[in-house]
C-alpha positions in Angstrom: 64.9 55.5 71.4 63.1 56.0 69.0 65.8 53.8 67.5 65.6 51.1 69.2 61.0 51.3 69.1 61.3 50.5 64.7 63.8 47.9 66.1 61.0 46.6 67.8 58.7 47.5 65.1 60.9 45.9 62.0 61.4 43.0 64.9 57.0 42.7 64.8 57.0 42.6 61.1 59.4 40.0 61.1 57.7 37.4 63.3 53.9 38.1 61.8 56.0 36.9 58.8 56.9 34.2 60.1 53.5 32.9 61.8 52.5 33.4 58.2 54.6 31.0 56.6 53.5 28.4 59.1 50.4 28.4 58.4 50.9 27.4 55.1 52.5 23.9 55.8 49.9 23.2 59.7 46.8 23.6 56.9 48.3 21.3 54.4 49.6 18.9 57.1 45.6 19.1 58.5 44.1 18.2 55.5 47.3 15.1 54.5 46.3 13.4 57.5 42.4 13.4 57.4 42.3 12.4 54.4 44.4 9.2 55.1 42.2 8.7 58.3 38.7 8.6 56.0 40.6 6.2 54.0 41.9 4.1 56.4 38.4 3.1 58.2 37.7 -0.3 56.0 33.7 -1.4 56.3 32.8 -4.4 58.1 29.7 -6.5 57.3 27.4 -6.4 60.3 26.6 -9.2 59.0 29.0 -11.3 59.3 31.6 -10.3 60.8 33.4 -11.0 63.8 32.7 -8.2 67.2 36.5 -8.0 67.2 36.5 -7.5 63.9 33.3 -5.1 64.0 35.2 -3.4 67.4 38.8 -3.2 64.7 36.7 -1.7 62.1 34.5 0.4 64.8 38.0 1.9 66.4 39.4 2.8 63.4 36.1 4.9 62.7 36.9 6.6 66.0 34.2 5.1 67.7 34.3 5.4 71.5 34.1 2.9 73.6 33.7 0.7 70.5 33.7 -3.1 72.1 30.8 -1.7 73.5 29.5 -0.6 70.3 30.3 -4.3 68.4 28.3 -5.7 71.5 25.3 -3.7 70.8 26.4 -4.8 66.7 25.9 -8.2 66.7 22.9 -8.2 69.5 20.5 -7.3 67.3 22.0 -9.4 64.0 20.8 -9.6 60.9 20.7 -6.6 58.7 18.4 -6.4 55.6 21.2 -6.6 52.6 18.6 -3.8 50.2 19.2 -1.8 53.2 22.7 0.0 53.3 21.7 2.8 55.4 21.4 0.8 58.1 18.4 1.8 59.0 16.8 -1.1 61.7 20.4 -1.1 63.4 20.1 2.9 64.0 16.9 2.1 65.9 18.3 0.3 67.8 21.4 1.6 68.7 19.2 5.1 69.1 18.0 3.5 72.6 21.3 3.6 74.6 21.5 7.7 73.0 24.6 6.9 70.6 24.9 11.2 69.6 24.9 11.7 66.7 28.5 12.0 65.7 29.0 8.7 67.1 26.3 6.9 65.5 27.6 8.5 62.1 30.8 7.3 62.7 29.4 3.3 64.3 27.4 3.9 60.5 30.5 4.7 58.6 32.7 1.9 59.7 29.3 -1.0 58.7 28.0 -2.3 55.9 24.5 -4.7 55.3 
């Protein structure tokens, strides 16, 4: 019976070692896609891109309901070319209460 308890402890130690080994690759894998996902988002012009191009950029930025937001971007054109923060667009989109995360994603996909 004592042998069973010792064997059980040995099994737990091996299992813990396996968990540590598995954690390292998954951490590395998590960092990889996040970087490549950010690199894949291509900014398009809020002033000159078509609605379909804006929607595609918003979708790539993981904006929920990108078609709806693309429509709103088009509606409030033209944006000042000398405003890289797109303050006018931010003010107009704020009316729809998109949430900070969604607004940040929208702006991340656009340039004046």
